[in-house]
BADO-825602 format. One line per field, with one value per residue (C-alpha): residue number from 1; residue in one letter; y, z negated, x negated. Coordinates in Angstrom, 1 decimal, m for minus. Each point is the difference from the previous one (the first is absolute). Layout:
<pts>
resi <- NUM; ...
resn <- a; ...
y <- Y; ...
z <- Z; ...
x <- X; ...
</pts>
This chain:
<pts>
resi <- 1; 2; 3; 4; 5; 6; 7; 8; 9; 10; 11; 12; 13; 14; 15; 16; 17; 18; 19; 20; 21; 22; 23; 24; 25; 26; 27; 28; 29; 30; 31; 32; 33; 34; 35; 36; 37; 38; 39; 40; 41; 42
resn <- m; r; i; i; i; e; n; i; f; a; i; l; k; k; f; k; i; i; t; e; k; y; r; n; r; r; k; r; f; g; l; r; f; n; l; i; a; s; i; y; n; l
y <- 65.4; 1.1; 0.4; m4.0; m0.6; 2.3; m1.8; m3.5; 0.9; 1.1; m3.2; m1.9; 2.5; m1.2; m3.5; 1.6; m1.8; 3.4; 2.0; m2.1; m1.6; m3.8; m2.3; m3.3; m1.9; 2.0; m3.0; 0.2; 3.7; m0.8; m2.3; 1.8; 3.1; m2.3; m1.0; 3.1; 1.5; m2.7; 0.4; 4.2; m1.4; m1.8
z <- 6.0; m2.6; m2.6; 0.5; m0.7; m2.8; m1.3; 0.5; m2.0; m2.9; m0.2; 0.4; m2.9; m2.3; 0.6; m1.0; 2.5; 1.9; m3.2; m2.1; 0.6; 1.3; m2.9; 1.7; 2.8; 3.0; 2.2; m1.3; m0.1; 4.0; m1.6; m3.0; 2.1; 2.7; m2.8; m1.1; 3.9; 0.1; m3.4; 1.2; 3.5; m2.2
x <- m14.9; m2.4; 2.8; 0.3; m3.8; 0.4; 2.6; m1.6; m3.3; 2.4; 1.4; m3.6; m1.4; 3.0; m1.4; m3.5; m2.2; m0.9; m0.2; m2.4; m3.1; 0.6; m1.8; 1.1; m1.9; m0.3; 1.4; 3.3; 0.6; 1.4; 2.6; 1.4; 0.0; 2.2; 1.9; 0.9; 0.6; 2.3; 2.2; 0.1; 1.7; 2.5
</pts>
């Protein structure tokens, strides 16, 4: 189970939503995070 989660974190780091400081509006962070998660699930 841990390997799966580590792989998901690696993919999110590719989109740089976790690794860098989020500089856009805070209310859109959830939307963008969900969009990236949806792209990953395709």
